[in-house]
N, C-alpha and C positions, 0 to 999 in steps of 0.2 A: 504494500500500500504506500503510495507516494503522498506525503504530508506537505501541504503548503506552509504550515506553521506548526509549532509544537502542540502536542496534545497531552494533557494531564488526566490520567484516570485515577480517581481517588475513592476512598471509602472511609467512613467514620464508624467508630464504636462509641456509643453514648450511654448516659445513665438511664435512658428510657426513650420513649417515642413522642414526647411532647416537644414540638419545635420551639415553643415559647419559653420553656423552662429547663429542659434537660440539657446536659453539658457534654462536651466531647471528653472522652477518656483515652482515645487513641486515634491518630490520623495516619493513614497510609496513602502514599502517592507514587505513581510511576509516571515519569515524563518521557514521552516518545518524541525525539527530535527529528526534524526533516532529513538530517543526514543518516538516520537509522540508528543512532546511539540512544541509550537510555540512561536516565538518572532516577534514583529512588530516594524517598524521604519517608521515614516511619518514626513516629514519636509518641510515647505515652504522655498523658497530660493529667495533672491533678485537677479534677473538676470542681473542687471546692465544696462539693456536696457528697453525701454518702452514695455509694453505688448500691442499689437495692439487691438483696441476695438473689432474687429470681433473675435479675439482669446479669449478675456475676456468673451465674451458672451458664447462661447463654453465651456471653462474650469471653468467659474465662479470664476476666480481669477483676481483681478484688481491691478494696480500699488500700490494703497494705502494698499492693503492686504499684500504686501511683502516689503514695503519701509523700515521697521525695521528688516526684516529677514536677516539672515547671507548670505553672498555670498557663492557659491559652494566651492571655495578654502578654506573657513573657516571651512567647515564641511567635506571636502573630506576624511580626515583620518578616521573620525568616520564612514562614509559610507563604506569605504574600510574594516574597522575592522568588521562592521556588516556582510558584504558579506563573508569575510574570504575566506575559500577554498570551499565554497558551489557551487553547480551547479546552473545555472541561468535559469529562465523560465519566460514567460510572452507573451502577445499577441503582435505580430509583432516586437519582440525585435531585430531580426536579421537585419531587414531593417532600423529601426529607433532608438528605445530606446537604444540599446546597442552601436551603433556608436556615439550617442550623449553623452552617459555616458562616453565612452572611451575618447572622445574629451575633455569633461569637466575635467576628471582626468588629461589628458595631459596638459591642460591649467593651472591646479593647480600644475603642476610639479611632478605628481605622475604617475608611470607606472601602467597600468591596461589593461589586455586583458581578456575579458569575455569569450571568446571561445578558 
């Protein structure tokens, strides 16, 4: 596949399914560049709220796993730099991942519109 510009495929693990209140606990991204090379970015994030036990069973991430991880606001700029001007892709991103990511950037004081 020939890409005219970079494509970032991303996925979030979160504390739940409420776009308005749940927080990111892990972000994973793969950037496919037009020259065929790839870059990856994976980071665990301290959500600042407890991860419910039923969610921990699904995502296999517990509060202890992220207690020393950075908060999203502390890595927001590096996430934004990784994405750059790339197109975004991923499973169900329009309904969930992208709105959560946009809200987290907003909460961190950064503007971001994925679409």
